ChimeraX commands (.cxc) that place a marker at each C-alpha (Angstrom):
marker #1 position 0.00,0.00,0.00 radius 0.5
marker #1 position 1.21,3.52,-0.75 radius 0.5
marker #1 position 2.27,5.66,2.20 radius 0.5
marker #1 position -1.26,6.65,3.25 radius 0.5
marker #1 position -4.00,5.81,5.66 radius 0.5
marker #1 position -7.10,4.15,4.22 radius 0.5
marker #1 position -10.03,4.21,6.65 radius 0.5
marker #1 position -13.49,2.71,6.13 radius 0.5
marker #1 position -16.45,3.71,8.25 radius 0.5
marker #1 position -19.20,1.08,8.33 radius 0.5
marker #1 position -22.59,2.14,9.71 radius 0.5
marker #1 position -25.00,-0.65,10.64 radius 0.5
marker #1 position -28.72,0.05,10.99 radius 0.5
marker #1 position -29.39,-3.06,13.09 radius 0.5
marker #1 position -26.09,-4.28,14.48 radius 0.5
marker #1 position -27.55,-7.32,16.25 radius 0.5
marker #1 position -29.20,-8.57,13.05 radius 0.5
marker #1 position -26.38,-7.64,10.66 radius 0.5
marker #1 position -23.34,-8.45,12.80 radius 0.5
marker #1 position -23.02,-12.17,11.92 radius 0.5
marker #1 position -22.89,-11.55,8.15 radius 0.5
marker #1 position -20.60,-8.54,8.56 radius 0.5
marker #1 position -18.28,-10.55,10.81 radius 0.5
marker #1 position -17.97,-13.26,8.14 radius 0.5
marker #1 position -16.71,-10.68,5.63 radius 0.5
marker #1 position -14.40,-9.14,8.27 radius 0.5
marker #1 position -12.93,-12.58,8.96 radius 0.5
marker #1 position -12.44,-13.33,5.27 radius 0.5
marker #1 position -10.51,-10.07,4.79 radius 0.5
marker #1 position -8.99,-9.99,8.28 radius 0.5
marker #1 position -5.38,-9.81,7.07 radius 0.5
marker #1 position -6.16,-6.42,5.48 radius 0.5
marker #1 position -7.66,-4.88,8.63 radius 0.5
marker #1 position -4.96,-3.25,10.75 radius 0.5
marker #1 position -7.21,-1.56,13.32 radius 0.5
marker #1 position -10.90,-2.05,14.15 radius 0.5
marker #1 position -12.92,0.17,16.47 radius 0.5
marker #1 position -16.60,-0.42,17.19 radius 0.5
marker #1 position -18.83,2.38,18.46 radius 0.5
marker #1 position -22.47,2.41,19.49 radius 0.5
marker #1 position -24.55,4.51,21.85 radius 0.5
marker #1 position -25.21,3.00,25.24 radius 0.5
marker #1 position -26.39,4.44,28.56 radius 0.5
marker #1 position -28.40,3.34,31.61 radius 0.5
marker #1 position -31.63,3.26,29.58 radius 0.5
marker #1 position -30.62,2.33,26.05 radius 0.5
marker #1 position -28.33,0.13,24.01 radius 0.5
marker #1 position -28.69,1.46,20.48 radius 0.5
marker #1 position -29.39,-1.00,17.66 radius 0.5
marker #1 position -27.20,1.11,15.36 radius 0.5
marker #1 position -23.44,0.83,15.27 radius 0.5
marker #1 position -20.40,2.34,13.66 radius 0.5
marker #1 position -17.21,0.43,12.93 radius 0.5
marker #1 position -14.00,2.22,11.95 radius 0.5
marker #1 position -11.45,0.15,10.04 radius 0.5
marker #1 position -7.86,1.08,9.26 radius 0.5
marker #1 position -6.89,-0.96,6.22 radius 0.5
marker #1 position -3.52,-2.49,5.34 radius 0.5
marker #1 position -1.94,-4.20,2.35 radius 0.5
marker #1 position -3.13,-4.85,-1.19 radius 0.5
marker #1 position -5.35,-1.96,-2.25 radius 0.5
marker #1 position -7.25,-4.14,-4.72 radius 0.5
marker #1 position -8.19,-6.51,-1.87 radius 0.5
marker #1 position -9.23,-3.53,0.26 radius 0.5
marker #1 position -11.44,-2.32,-2.58 radius 0.5
marker #1 position -12.95,-5.80,-2.95 radius 0.5
marker #1 position -13.64,-5.82,0.78 radius 0.5
marker #1 position -15.37,-2.43,0.57 radius 0.5
marker #1 position -17.49,-3.57,-2.39 radius 0.5
marker #1 position -18.56,-6.72,-0.53 radius 0.5
marker #1 position -19.71,-4.60,2.40 radius 0.5
marker #1 position -21.50,-2.10,0.13 radius 0.5
marker #1 position -23.47,-4.95,-1.43 radius 0.5
marker #1 position -24.95,-5.88,1.97 radius 0.5
marker #1 position -28.35,-4.52,3.02 radius 0.5
marker #1 position -28.54,-2.38,6.14 radius 0.5
marker #1 position -24.98,-1.04,5.82 radius 0.5
marker #1 position -23.48,2.23,4.70 radius 0.5
marker #1 position -19.76,2.39,3.92 radius 0.5
marker #1 position -17.71,5.59,3.74 radius 0.5
marker #1 position -14.04,5.94,2.86 radius 0.5
marker #1 position -11.40,8.34,4.13 radius 0.5
marker #1 position -7.94,8.55,2.56 radius 0.5
marker #1 position -5.02,10.48,4.04 radius 0.5
marker #1 position -2.04,10.63,1.69 radius 0.5
marker #1 position 1.49,11.09,2.97 radius 0.5
marker #1 position 4.40,12.45,0.94 radius 0.5
marker #1 position 7.28,10.07,0.32 radius 0.5
marker link #1:1,2 radius 0.2
marker link #1:2,3 radius 0.2
marker link #1:3,4 radius 0.2
marker link #1:4,5 radius 0.2
marker link #1:5,6 radius 0.2
marker link #1:6,7 radius 0.2
marker link #1:7,8 radius 0.2
marker link #1:8,9 radius 0.2
marker link #1:9,10 radius 0.2
marker link #1:10,11 radius 0.2
marker link #1:11,12 radius 0.2
marker link #1:12,13 radius 0.2
marker link #1:13,14 radius 0.2
marker link #1:14,15 radius 0.2
marker link #1:15,16 radius 0.2
marker link #1:16,17 radius 0.2
marker link #1:17,18 radius 0.2
marker link #1:18,19 radius 0.2
marker link #1:19,20 radius 0.2
marker link #1:20,21 radius 0.2
marker link #1:21,22 radius 0.2
marker link #1:22,23 radius 0.2
marker link #1:23,24 radius 0.2
marker link #1:24,25 radius 0.2
marker link #1:25,26 radius 0.2
marker link #1:26,27 radius 0.2
marker link #1:27,28 radius 0.2
marker link #1:28,29 radius 0.2
marker link #1:29,30 radius 0.2
marker link #1:30,31 radius 0.2
marker link #1:31,32 radius 0.2
marker link #1:32,33 radius 0.2
marker link #1:33,34 radius 0.2
marker link #1:34,35 radius 0.2
marker link #1:35,36 radius 0.2
marker link #1:36,37 radius 0.2
marker link #1:37,38 radius 0.2
marker link #1:38,39 radius 0.2
marker link #1:39,40 radius 0.2
marker link #1:40,41 radius 0.2
marker link #1:41,42 radius 0.2
marker link #1:42,43 radius 0.2
marker link #1:43,44 radius 0.2
marker link #1:44,45 radius 0.2
marker link #1:45,46 radius 0.2
marker link #1:46,47 radius 0.2
marker link #1:47,48 radius 0.2
marker link #1:48,49 radius 0.2
marker link #1:49,50 radius 0.2
marker link #1:50,51 radius 0.2
marker link #1:51,52 radius 0.2
marker link #1:52,53 radius 0.2
marker link #1:53,54 radius 0.2
marker link #1:54,55 radius 0.2
marker link #1:55,56 radius 0.2
marker link #1:56,57 radius 0.2
marker link #1:57,58 radius 0.2
marker link #1:58,59 radius 0.2
marker link #1:59,60 radius 0.2
marker link #1:60,61 radius 0.2
marker link #1:61,62 radius 0.2
marker link #1:62,63 radius 0.2
marker link #1:63,64 radius 0.2
marker link #1:64,65 radius 0.2
marker link #1:65,66 radius 0.2
marker link #1:66,67 radius 0.2
marker link #1:67,68 radius 0.2
marker link #1:68,69 radius 0.2
marker link #1:69,70 radius 0.2
marker link #1:70,71 radius 0.2
marker link #1:71,72 radius 0.2
marker link #1:72,73 radius 0.2
marker link #1:73,74 radius 0.2
marker link #1:74,75 radius 0.2
marker link #1:75,76 radius 0.2
marker link #1:76,77 radius 0.2
marker link #1:77,78 radius 0.2
marker link #1:78,79 radius 0.2
marker link #1:79,80 radius 0.2
marker link #1:80,81 radius 0.2
marker link #1:81,82 radius 0.2
marker link #1:82,83 radius 0.2
marker link #1:83,84 radius 0.2
marker link #1:84,85 radius 0.2
marker link #1:85,86 radius 0.2
marker link #1:86,87 radius 0.2
marker link #1:87,88 radius 0.2
view
């Protein structure tokens, strides 16, 4: 991968329902995920059904793109991409 950070944000509408299928794709492409952070709202009265997962990608950019496309094809998900380039 070029000297840059490639970050995917994955928003799940119903994380309990969608998590098993999403996890299968995460496992399949696990060698390309450097960092994974899961966020969802929780307090004394609520555990939100929605969730946000931030992924820092690593390695073959074509595989990372394939991973993103697999996620985008799933219902109930929204995928956003952030790219931070670094000079050589």
